[in-house]
C-alpha positions, 0 to 999 in steps of 0.5 A: 051581483049583475053581469056587468060586475061579474065580468070587471072581476073576472077581468081583473082575477085574470090580470092578477093571475097573468101579471102578479109576479112581474108587479110584484117583482117589479115592486119588490125591487123598488121598495126593497122589502116584502111588507112594501111590496105588498102594499104595492101590489095591492094599490097596484091591483086596487086601482086597476079594479077601480078604473077598468082601464081599456087596452087594445093588447096585453103589451099595453096592459104590459106597459100601464101595470109597469108604469102604475107599479113604478109610480106606486113604489115611488109614492111609497118609497118617496112618500113624506110619512117615510121621512117623519117617522124614525123607527123605535128599536134597531129591530125595526131598522133591520127590518126595512132592509131587505137583509130579511128577505131570501131566496132560495140561494146565496148567489140570488141573494146577493144579486138580489142585495147588488141591484138593491144599491143601484140607483132607480135609473139602472135598476129599472132598465136591469129589470126590466131586460133581465127579470120581464124579458123586455127589449131595448125598444119596448123599456124605451118606449115604456119608460119614455127615454130614448133607445140610446140612453136605455143602453147605456143605462144597461151598459152603465148598470151592469158594469156597477153590478159587476163591481158590487158582485166581484170577490165573491161567487161571481169571480171572471 
């Protein structure tokens, strides 16, 4: 293996180590199950390794990875294969739902389930804001939206989450 190839592998390894939780979290949020999230995760880092895009900063790298993860997730979930395949058994239907995915606590399971029920426009801004600690301005720039649009989506997304979680552990 030559020096350039070793540097490429090292860069990819460092990038995977630094951003793996973020990429997997976004993929899981959008695909709603582990197997698909793992497929998206692999695809994102495979594309990264093949293209080796140059970045000025880690923020640019992060933005590229988020955008690529969103695109790969959309391709997977909206692809023609999904529309044409019908599960044979009832258990196959259940294996693709978020019910088979569990976190450490019931509260976390409920929050994840409520998040999955939101439309993409609310789900992504909530995920980026709360799980990736991105500012409204960063989300706006990343998604190509106006700052006001991001704020409105956060506000409406929070309200929808509050509706879905009322009556359980989260009573006010």
